[in-house]
C-alpha positions in Angstrom: -41.1 29.5 41.5 -42.1 25.9 40.5 -41.5 24.5 37.0 -42.9 21.2 35.7 -40.9 18.1 36.7 -38.0 17.2 34.5 -38.4 14.2 32.2 -35.9 11.5 32.1 -32.9 11.9 29.8 -33.9 8.8 27.7 -37.3 10.3 27.0 -35.8 13.6 25.8 -33.2 11.8 23.6 -35.8 9.5 22.0 -37.6 12.4 20.2 -36.4 14.3 17.2 -35.2 18.0 17.5 -38.6 19.5 16.6 -40.4 17.2 19.0 -38.0 18.2 21.8 -38.4 21.8 21.0 -42.2 21.6 21.2 -41.9 19.7 24.5 -39.8 22.6 25.8 -42.4 25.1 24.6 -45.1 23.1 26.4 -43.2 23.2 29.7 -42.6 27.0 29.1 -46.2 27.6 28.4 -47.4 25.7 31.5 -45.1 27.8 33.6 -46.0 31.3 32.5 -49.6 31.0 31.1 -51.2 31.4 34.5 -49.5 34.8 35.0 -50.1 36.1 31.5 -52.8 38.6 30.8 -54.1 37.2 27.4 -57.3 36.1 25.8 -55.6 33.3 23.9 -56.0 29.7 24.7 -52.9 27.9 26.1 -52.4 26.1 22.8 -52.6 29.4 20.9 -50.2 31.0 23.5 -47.7 28.2 23.0 -47.9 28.9 19.3 -46.5 32.4 20.1 -43.8 30.9 22.3 -42.6 28.5 19.6 -40.5 31.0 17.5 -39.1 32.5 20.8 -38.0 29.0 21.9 -36.5 28.4 18.5 -34.4 31.6 18.8 -33.0 30.4 22.2 -32.3 26.9 20.8 -30.5 28.1 17.8 -28.5 30.7 19.8 -27.4 27.9 22.3 -25.8 25.9 19.5 -24.7 28.8 17.2 -21.2 29.3 16.0 -20.0 31.9 16.7 -22.0 32.2 19.9 -24.2 35.3 20.0 -26.7 36.4 22.7 -28.6 38.8 20.5 -31.4 36.2 19.7 -32.0 35.8 23.4 -32.6 39.5 23.8 -35.1 39.3 21.0 -36.8 36.4 22.8 -37.0 38.4 26.0 -38.6 41.3 24.0 -41.0 38.8 22.4 -42.3 37.9 25.9 -43.3 41.5 26.4 -45.0 41.6 22.9 -47.0 38.5 24.0 -48.2 40.5 27.0 -46.1 38.5 29.5 -45.5 41.6 31.6 -46.1 40.3 35.0 -42.7 40.3 36.9 -43.3 36.6 37.8 -43.4 35.8 34.1 -39.7 36.7 33.6 -38.6 34.8 36.7 -40.5 31.7 35.6 -39.2 31.9 32.0 -35.6 32.1 33.2 -36.2 29.1 35.5 -37.5 27.1 32.6 -34.6 28.1 30.4 -32.1 27.3 33.2 -33.7 23.8 33.8 -34.7 22.6 30.3 -33.0 24.5 27.5 -29.8 22.4 27.6 -31.7 19.2 28.2 -34.0 19.6 25.1 -31.8 21.7 22.8 -28.2 20.9 23.8 -27.7 18.2 21.1 -24.4 19.3 19.7 -21.7 16.6 20.5 -18.9 19.2 19.9 -20.0 21.3 22.9 -19.2 20.1 26.4 -21.8 20.1 29.1 -19.9 22.9 30.9 -19.8 25.0 27.8 -23.5 24.5 27.2 -24.3 25.5 30.8 -22.1 28.6 30.4 -23.9 29.5 27.2 -27.3 28.9 28.8 -26.4 31.3 31.7 -25.3 34.0 29.3 -28.6 33.5 27.3 -30.6 34.0 30.5 -28.8 37.3 31.1 -29.4 38.5 27.6 -33.1 37.3 27.7 -33.6 39.3 31.0 -31.9 42.4 29.4 -34.1 42.2 26.3 -37.2 41.7 28.5 -36.3 44.8 30.6 -35.5 46.9 27.6 -38.8 46.0 25.8 -40.8 46.5 29.1 -39.1 49.9 29.5 -39.9 51.0 26.0 -43.5 49.8 26.4 -43.8 51.6 29.7 -42.3 54.7 28.2 -44.8 54.6 25.4 -47.6 54.3 28.0 -46.1 57.1 30.0 -46.0 59.3 26.9 -49.5 58.3 26.0 -50.7 59.1 29.6 -48.8 62.4 29.6 -50.3 63.3 26.3 -53.7 62.3 27.6 -53.2 64.3 30.8 -52.1 67.4 28.9 -55.0 66.9 26.5 -57.4 66.5 29.4 -56.1 69.7 31.1 -56.4 71.7 27.9 -59.9 70.3 27.1 -61.0 71.1 30.7 -61.0 74.7 29.8 -63.6 74.1 27.1 -65.5 71.0 28.3 -64.4 69.5 31.6 -67.2 67.0 31.6 -66.0 65.5 28.2 -62.4 65.0 29.3 -63.2 63.5 32.7 -64.4 60.2 31.3 -61.4 59.9 29.0 -58.9 60.8 31.8 -60.6 58.3 34.1 -60.2 55.5 31.5 -56.5 56.2 31.3 -56.2 56.7 35.0 -57.8 53.5 36.0 -56.5 51.2 33.3 -52.9 52.3 33.2 -50.1 49.8 33.8 -48.1 52.4 35.8 -49.0 54.1 39.1 -50.7 57.5 38.8 -51.4 59.8 41.7 -52.7 63.4 42.0 -51.8 65.6 44.9 -52.5 69.2 45.8 -49.6 71.7 46.2 -49.4 70.9 50.0 -48.7 67.3 49.1 -52.0 65.8 50.2 -53.1 63.0 47.9 -56.3 63.6 46.1 -56.5 60.5 43.9 -54.5 57.4 43.2 -55.2 54.5 40.8 -55.2 50.8 41.6 -51.8 50.2 40.1 -50.1 52.6 42.5 -52.0 51.0 45.4 -50.7 47.6 44.4 -47.2 49.0 44.0 -47.3 50.1 47.7 -48.6 46.8 49.0 -52.3 46.9 48.1 -53.5 48.9 51.2 -55.1 52.1 49.9 -55.5 53.6 53.3 -51.8 53.3 54.0 -51.1 55.3 50.8 -53.8 57.9 51.1 -52.8 58.7 54.7 -49.4 59.8 53.7 -48.3 63.3 52.6 -46.0 63.4 49.6 -43.4 65.2 51.6 -43.3 62.3 54.1 -42.1 59.8 51.5 -38.4 60.4 52.1 -35.8 57.7 51.8 -32.1 57.7 52.9 -31.0 57.3 49.3 -32.8 60.4 48.1 -30.4 62.8 46.6 -30.7 66.5 47.7 -31.7 67.4 44.2 -34.9 65.4 44.4 -36.6 67.6 47.0 -35.1 70.7 45.4 -36.9 69.8 42.1 -40.1 69.1 44.1 -40.0 72.6 45.8 -39.4 74.3 42.4 -42.4 72.5 40.9 -44.9 73.3 43.6 -43.8 77.0 43.5 -44.5 76.9 39.7 -40.9 77.4 38.7 -40.8 74.3 36.6 -43.4 72.3 34.8 -42.0 68.8 35.2 -39.2 66.7 36.6 -38.1 63.1 36.3 -36.0 61.2 38.8 -35.3 57.6 40.0 -36.6 57.5 43.6 -37.0 54.7 46.2 -39.9 54.4 48.6 -40.6 52.3 51.7 -43.6 50.1 51.5 -45.8 49.3 54.5 -43.9 46.1 55.2 -40.6 47.8 55.2 -39.5 46.6 51.8 -38.2 49.1 49.2 -40.0 50.1 46.1 -37.8 51.6 43.4 -39.5 53.8 40.8 -39.0 55.9 37.7 -41.0 59.0 38.9 -42.3 61.7 36.6 -44.0 64.6 38.3 -45.9 67.3 36.3 -47.5 70.5 37.4 -51.3 71.0 36.6 -52.5 74.6 36.4 -56.0 76.0 36.6 -57.7 77.9 33.8 -55.9 81.1 34.8 -52.5 79.3 34.7 -52.0 79.2 38.5 -50.4 75.9 39.9 -53.2 73.7 41.3 -52.2 70.1 41.4 -49.2 67.8 40.9 -49.5 64.6 38.8 -47.1 61.7 39.6 -46.5 58.8 37.2 -44.6 55.9 38.7 -43.0 52.9 37.0 -42.0 50.0 39.2 -38.3 49.2 38.4 -37.5 47.2 41.5 -36.9 44.0 39.7 -34.8 45.7 37.0 -32.8 47.5 39.7 -32.1 44.2 41.5 -31.0 42.6 38.3 -28.7 45.6 37.6 -27.3 45.4 41.1 -26.6 41.7 40.6 -24.9 42.3 37.3 -22.9 45.2 38.9 -21.8 42.8 41.7 -20.7 40.2 39.2 -18.8 42.8 37.3 -16.9 44.2 40.3 -16.3 41.0 42.3 -14.0 38.0 41.8 -16.0 34.9 40.8 -13.7 32.5 42.7 -13.1 34.3 46.0 -16.0 36.7 46.2 -13.5 39.5 46.9 -13.7 42.9 45.1 -11.9 42.6 41.8 -9.5 45.0 40.1 -12.3 47.3 38.8 -13.9 47.9 42.2 -10.5 48.2 43.9 -9.4 50.9 41.5 -12.6 52.8 42.2 -12.0 52.7 45.9 -8.3 53.5 45.6 -9.0 56.5 43.3 -11.6 57.7 45.8 -9.1 57.3 48.7 -6.4 59.2 46.8 -8.7 62.1 45.6 -7.7 65.3 47.5 -10.2 66.5 50.0 -12.5 63.5 49.9 -11.5 62.2 53.4 -10.3 65.4 55.1 -7.4 67.7 54.8 -4.8 65.3 56.4 -6.2 62.1 55.0 -3.7 59.3 54.5 -3.8 55.8 53.0 -1.9 52.5 53.2 -1.7 49.8 50.6 -0.3 46.3 50.9 0.4 44.5 47.6 0.6 40.7 48.1 2.0 38.0 45.8 2.1 34.4 46.9 5.6 32.8 46.8 5.8 29.6 44.9 2.1 29.4 43.9 2.9 28.4 40.3 4.6 25.3 41.6 1.4 24.3 43.5 -0.7 24.8 40.3 1.8 22.8 38.2 2.3 19.9 40.7 -1.1 19.6 42.4 -3.4 21.0 39.7 -5.5 24.2 39.4 -8.4 22.9 41.5 -6.1 22.6 44.5 -4.6 26.0 43.6 -8.2 27.5 43.5 -9.1 26.1 46.9 -5.8 27.5 48.3 -6.7 31.0 46.9 -10.1 30.8 48.5 -8.6 30.0 51.9 -6.0 32.8 51.4 -8.9 35.3 50.5 -10.8 34.3 53.7 -7.7 34.9 55.9 -7.0 38.2 54.2 -10.6 39.4 54.8 -10.2 38.5 58.5 -7.1 40.8 58.6 -8.9 43.9 57.2 -12.2 44.2 59.0 -11.7 47.7 60.4 -13.3 50.9 59.1 -11.8 52.1 55.9 -10.1 48.7 55.2 -10.8 46.4 52.2 -9.1 43.4 50.5 -9.3 42.7 46.7 -8.0 40.1 44.3 -6.2 41.6 41.3 -5.9 38.3 39.5 -3.9 35.1 39.8 -2.2 34.9 43.2 -2.1 38.7 43.6 -4.1 40.4 46.3 -4.2 44.0 47.7 -5.3 45.3 51.1 -6.2 49.0 51.3 -6.7 51.0 54.5 -7.7 54.6 54.7 -7.7 54.6 58.5 -4.1 55.4 59.1 -3.3 58.0 61.7 -0.4 60.3 62.0 2.0 57.4 62.1 0.6 55.9 58.9 3.7 54.0 58.0 3.5 52.0 61.2 -0.2 51.3 60.8 0.4 50.1 57.2 3.3 47.9 58.4 1.0 46.5 61.2 -1.5 45.5 58.5 1.3 43.8 56.6 2.4 41.9 59.7 -1.2 40.7 60.3 -1.3 39.4 56.7 2.0 37.5 57.1 0.8 36.1 60.4 -2.5 35.0 58.9 -0.6 33.1 56.1 1.8 31.5 58.6 -0.6 28.6 59.4 -0.5 25.8 56.7 -3.6 25.3 54.6 -5.2 21.9 54.5 -6.4 20.8 51.1 -7.2 17.1 50.2 -5.3 15.9 53.2 -2.2 17.9 52.4 -0.7 20.6 54.5 0.3 23.4 52.1 2.7 26.1 53.4 1.7 29.5 52.2 4.2 32.3 52.0 3.9 35.7 50.5 5.8 38.8 49.5 4.3 42.2 50.3 5.1 45.7 49.0 3.7 48.4 51.3 3.0 52.0 50.2 1.8 54.6 52.6 1.3 58.3 52.3 -1.0 61.4 52.2 -3.9 61.5 49.8 -3.9 63.8 46.8 -0.2 63.5 45.9 -0.2 60.4 43.6 -2.5 58.7 41.1 -3.9 55.2 41.7 -1.7 53.9 38.8 1.4 55.4 40.4 0.6 54.0 43.9 0.0 50.5 42.5 3.2 50.6 40.4 5.2 51.6 43.5 3.6 48.8 45.5 4.3 46.3 42.7 8.0 47.3 42.5 8.3 47.1 46.3 6.7 43.7 46.3 9.3 42.4 43.9 12.0 43.8 46.1 10.6 41.7 49.0 10.4 38.7 46.7 14.0 39.1 45.6 15.1 39.4 49.2 13.8 35.9 49.9 10.1 36.3 50.2 7.8 35.8 53.2 8.4 39.4 54.2 7.3 42.9 53.4 9.2 45.9 52.3 8.3 49.6 52.6 8.2 51.6 49.4 11.3 53.6 48.7 11.1 56.4 46.1 14.7 56.0 45.2 14.3 52.3 44.7 11.2 53.0 42.6 13.1 55.4 40.5 15.8 52.9 39.9 13.3 50.2 38.9 11.5 52.6 36.6 14.8 53.6 35.0 15.8 50.0 34.7 12.5 49.2 32.9 13.0 52.2 30.7 16.4 51.1 29.7 15.2 47.5 29.1 12.5 48.7 26.7 14.9 51.1 25.0 17.6 48.5 24.4 16.4 46.9 21.2 16.0 50.3 19.3 19.2 51.6 20.8 21.2 49.1 18.8 19.3 49.9 15.7 19.9 53.6 16.2 23.6 53.2 16.7 23.6 54.5 20.3 26.4 52.1 21.4 30.1 52.8 21.0 33.3 51.2 22.2 36.2 52.6 24.3 39.5 50.9 24.4 41.8 50.5 27.5 45.5 49.6 26.7 47.1 46.4 27.8 50.7 47.1 28.6 53.8 44.8 28.8 55.2 45.1 32.3 58.8 44.3 31.3 59.2 47.2 28.8 56.0 49.3 29.2 55.0 48.8 25.5 51.4 48.5 24.5 50.4 44.9 24.0 46.8 45.4 23.0 43.5 46.7 24.3 40.3 45.6 25.9 37.1 46.6 24.1 34.6 48.2 26.6 31.1 48.9 25.2 29.3 52.1 26.2 25.7 53.3 25.7 25.2 57.0 24.7 21.6 57.2 26.0 19.6 60.3 24.8 18.3 61.1 28.4 20.8 59.5 30.8 24.0 60.3 29.0 26.9 57.8 28.7 26.2 54.5 30.6 28.8 52.0 31.5 28.3 48.2 30.9 27.2 47.6 34.5 24.0 49.6 33.8 22.8 47.7 30.7 24.7 44.4 30.2 22.6 42.6 32.9 19.5 43.9 31.2 20.7 42.7 27.8 21.3 39.3 29.4 17.7 39.2 30.7 16.2 40.2 27.5 18.4 38.1 25.2 19.7 41.2 23.4 23.2 40.3 24.6 23.7 38.0 21.6 23.2 40.6 18.9 24.9 43.3 21.0 27.9 41.0 21.7 28.2 40.2 18.0 28.2 43.9 17.2 30.9 44.6 19.8 33.0 41.7 18.4 32.6 43.1 14.8 33.6 46.6 15.8 36.5 45.6 18.0 37.9 43.2 15.4 37.5 45.8 12.7 39.4 48.3 14.9 42.2 45.9 15.6 42.6 45.3 11.9 42.6 49.0 11.3 45.5 49.4 13.8 47.5 46.8 11.9 46.9 48.6 8.6 47.8 51.9 10.1 51.2 50.6 11.4 52.2 47.7 9.1 55.8 47.7 10.3 55.1 46.7 13.9 56.6 43.3 14.8 53.8 42.1 17.0 50.3 43.3 16.0 48.1 44.7 18.7 45.7 42.2 20.2 42.1 43.0 21.0 40.3 41.6 24.0 36.5 41.1 23.8 34.3 40.0 26.7 31.9 37.1 26.3 28.8 36.8 28.5 27.4 33.5 29.9 24.5 33.7 27.4 26.9 34.1 24.5 28.8 31.0 25.7 25.6 28.9 25.4 24.7 30.3 21.9 25.0 27.7 19.2 26.5 30.1 16.7 29.4 31.4 18.9 32.1 29.6 16.9 30.5 30.3 13.5 29.9 34.0 14.2 33.5 34.4 15.5 35.0 32.7 12.4 32.7 34.8 10.1 33.8 38.1 11.8 37.5 37.2 11.6 37.3 36.2 7.9 35.4 39.3 6.9 37.8 41.6 8.6 41.0 39.8 7.7 42.3 39.7 11.3 44.3 36.7 12.3 42.8 34.5 15.1 45.9 35.0 17.2 45.2 38.8 17.5 41.9 38.1 19.2 41.4 37.2 22.9 38.0 36.4 24.2 37.5 37.0 28.0 35.2 34.7 30.0 34.5 35.3 33.7 35.7 32.6 36.1 32.2 32.3 37.5 30.7 31.4 34.1 33.1 28.4 33.9 32.6 27.0 37.4 31.3 23.4 37.0 31.3 23.8 33.2 30.7 20.5 31.4 32.3 19.4 28.1 29.4 20.7 26.0 30.0 24.2 27.3 33.8 23.9 26.9 33.6 22.5 23.4 33.1 25.8 21.5 35.9 27.4 23.5 38.2 24.5 22.7 37.4 24.9 19.0 38.2 28.6 19.1 41.5 27.9 21.0 42.5 25.3 18.4 42.0 28.0 15.7 44.5 30.2 17.6 42.1 32.5 19.4 43.3 33.2 23.0 40.8 32.5 25.8 41.3 34.6 29.0 39.9 33.6 32.4 38.6 37.0 33.6 38.1 38.1 37.3 40.2 35.1 38.3 40.1 34.5 42.1 36.5 35.7 42.6 34.7 32.5 41.6 36.3 30.1 44.1 37.0 27.5 41.4 39.3 24.6 41.9 42.8 25.5 40.8 43.2 21.9 39.5 40.4 22.6 37.0 42.7 25.1 35.2 44.3 22.1 33.4 41.1 21.1 31.7 40.0 24.7 30.7 41.0 25.8 27.2 42.5 29.1 28.5 45.8 30.7 27.8 45.5 33.9 29.9 44.6 34.5 33.6 43.3 38.0 34.4 43.8 38.6 38.1 40.9 40.5 39.8 41.7 43.9 41.1 40.9 42.7 44.6 44.4 41.0 44.7 46.3 44.1 43.8 44.4 46.7 45.8 46.5 46.0 48.8 49.7 46.9 46.9 48.7 50.5 46.9 49.5 50.7 50.6 52.9 50.9 52.2 54.1 48.6 53.5 52.5 46.1 51.2 50.6 43.3 52.9 52.9 40.2 52.7 49.9 37.9 52.4 48.8 39.6 49.2 52.3 39.3 47.8 52.4 35.6 48.6 48.9 35.0 47.0 49.8 36.8 43.8 53.3 35.2 43.7 51.7 31.7 44.0 49.1 32.4 41.3 51.7 33.7 38.9 53.9 30.7 39.6 51.0 28.3 39.1 49.9 30.1 35.9 53.4 30.0 34.4 53.9 26.4 35.2 50.7 25.7 33.2 52.1 27.9 30.4 49.4 30.6 31.0 50.1 34.3 30.7 49.0 36.6 33.6 47.3 39.9 33.1 46.5 42.2 36.1 43.6 44.6 36.3 43.2 47.8 38.3 46.8 49.0 38.3 46.7 52.6 39.6 50.2 53.4 40.8 53.8 53.1 39.7 54.6 51.2 42.9 51.9 48.6 42.0 53.2 48.2 38.5 56.8 47.7 39.7 55.8 45.2 42.3 53.7 43.2 39.8 56.6 43.2 37.4 58.9 41.9 40.0 56.4 39.1 40.8 56.5 38.0 37.2 53.1 39.3 35.9 53.1 39.6 32.1 50.7 42.4 31.2 48.6 45.0 33.1 45.8 47.5 32.6 44.5 50.3 34.8 44.2 54.0 35.2 47.9 54.3 35.9 48.4 53.7 32.2 45.3 55.0 30.7 41.5 55.2 31.1 39.3 53.7 28.5 39.1 56.1 25.5 38.9 56.5 21.8 40.8 54.1 19.5 43.2 56.8 18.4 44.5 57.2 22.0 45.7 53.6 22.3 49.4 54.6 22.6 48.7 57.7 24.8 49.8 56.3 28.1 49.6 58.6 31.2 51.9 56.7 33.5 50.7 58.8 36.5 49.3 57.7 39.8 45.5 57.5 39.7 44.9 57.5 43.5 
């Protein structure tokens, strides 16, 4: 379609807003007046277009932006008798080329935003035009149908009077009309139907209605036709395609009615056809845009889920149908966006999409982009060894990504992590399959990336349980689902109870009692470890004070050991919260020992050690927990504000055997000697036999804990030592 040549920007800017609007209307009128069936002069016709143009101009600059005025403008074209299909195409071309130029005068809107608004206004204008044309056509159809029925009724009384009226409607209608006998032979067609089929009347008349089949005809179409010619129904309405003489496709809204003779016997069939080809093409275009990714052209999440649900539906692809799904996430893509910019990242995604499409070209295979740097490849062509077929697809994807991508002279390395799910159709929903693939993909990413992992139901269950625990953590603390068990710390020289370590537990409503290894890492990840750790400190200190009050005559009060996580060490209120808890409970600082893992203090700077030094200066003991597992420099012990070393159970496990490994003895003896030379007490974990306890006492260890003495339990069992071998 041609539109008038575009004037220079200076000329458009020199006029006022109303002048520019009228120039826009003049261009619009010149474009569509030749294809408009109207008795108006062009100047009068442009007068009809002026309010429609004003609607579009105001909508372009409106805040908030609204496309409804553009729909009214499209409907206004139909009211102005611009019903030729070319009128809409020319109008959209004028709006696309000139609306922003003549009406985009708002300095607060960028050129890109104005173009985006203009594109949306064109869609809305086309929608309003199509709706108005459909309503007009429907009204014409109803008028024609009423006329046809009236003509049939009047024919019984005065056939000659109705013939002229029916002929006027028949010949002048804007929709195609055809009359055929019950055998399908065409008796009469109007000029509109002839034009719809290409303008060659002989080509249309030579065809029998039953020959006008199309591959997209549903079986119900011809079933309705047979019922009508048998007189079992009076009318049916369908959307039906036809082939024209030149091989192109004509899409119609078809209404077929049965005409009976004076005795009520079926005699003719009357067909009313509305040409909806342009509307259908527009609908298909909008459907494509709604189901495909704008950047890569791949199917998007919406279309992928449609295909996946169809592939998983039982019985759709045979009794033994299987599927394979590869869920891909690019490794390190965020770093490319952050360092090189989103334009480079977009070009990289386009290249990745092209390579993925080349990997899935077989029957039953498709690739889609879910969003960001996440892609999926689906195959429904897996055989009996479906897992191997799905893994082969994953291998092809990794191989396709192995070659660096060239962007702006740079060679960008592309790596990806894939989760592969394979199985029979009909057993899982699309959401369950995608969740399993997502979980599996993250397993591949955590294993180093640039690889694929096969889905494992047990791993999926663990990940789902982990997620459930993570989401339940915040409310669990509010509902009081956590409790503390205490494991005694025993003096090795006389076997008396020195204190206890506070060990938090979670009484989960579904999973029962959970140990700290199940939820402490989750609390670290979510940040809940700070309020949870404060609660543990409060409860443990309160219990220690309660022990003192219950036995005021004891010479040395029981000490309470509380674990600190790395996150708590970095919290700015660690010292203030600890002081507040001690003051509120009345417990002396010397009765509290905070345990910090050795790995948390490896390479610790003075900023991290400062709060621990402050607590140590107050009298709080600091214990270095799991000593010997972090590979720290022993010389660093001098600068750490610790007063207790807790030997990891790995050093004492060998002492359960007989004879005892002399190397283990030498290591423990050396650590104890070093600790005592630095005036540090030594506590041993994992004591499970009397022989272990005796050997550790001989080596000079100060205190011990383990199942030989007691398992963690309620606070009232602090003195209930078992003193029995646990192995």
